[in-house]
N, C-alpha and C positions, 0 to 999 in steps of 0.2 A: 155472049157474051165474054163469060173465061175463056176463049178460043183467039175473040178479038184482044183482051189483055194481053195474052201470051204472044203476041203476035208484036204485040207492042216491046214487049219486054226482052223481045228475038231484037232487037233492033235496037234499045239501049246495055242489049250485054254484050260489044265490042268493050265497049267506052272501057266499064265497071271490067272487063277481065285486063283491060290492059293497064290496067291497075292495082291489078292483083284481086280483085273482087268478082262480084258475083250478086246474082239475086234470084229468088226461087219466087213462086206463085205459092200461095196457098191454099187463097178462097177467098172467093165474088159473090159477093149479101149483099141484098138489098143494098148494087148502086157503093158497094164500100168493095173497097178493094184491100186484101193482106196477104203482105209479102214479106218473103224472108233476107235480110239481107250478108251474105257471107262474103269470107277470106278477108281482108283489109276492110271490107265496106263495112262488118263489122263489128263494132265498139269505132267508128274510125271518124273525133270528132266535128268534119262535114256529113257525116252520112244524115244526118236531117236535113241540111242541106241537099245534098243532094236529091234526097227523095223527095222531096215538096220540089224544091224547083227544075231537076230534071226529069225526074218517072211520072211522078204525080203529073205534073202538066202532058210531058205528051199521053200517055195513059187520057185523060182530061179532052185534050184533042182532039185525041183518035178513037175513040170509042165513045157511044153516047149513051146518058142515064151518071155517068161513075161522076159518084160527090169526093170521093175522099182515099185516099191513099194510106197505106198506116205497117212499118215494120213492126212483126210480131217476132220475140224471140223462141227459143228453144230449138231440137234437130228439125237437122233438114235434113228433109223428106228419102224416109229408103229405094228408090228404086227394082 
């Protein structure tokens, strides 16, 4: 399921990057997807609408079993 979610994020990411933002997959557990909004998306007043109406909708449509997508705070993962 995690790989499927990452594939969807890779499809929506260009739209976020075009506006100066980005998104990172943090975890997928029991149908709940945790993401971290980065760049201009972090703290943007429209970020919740982008998350729910854009990202969550795309993930739920493509990945069966996903029940919700939530944004978590904290530092991005270091690779």
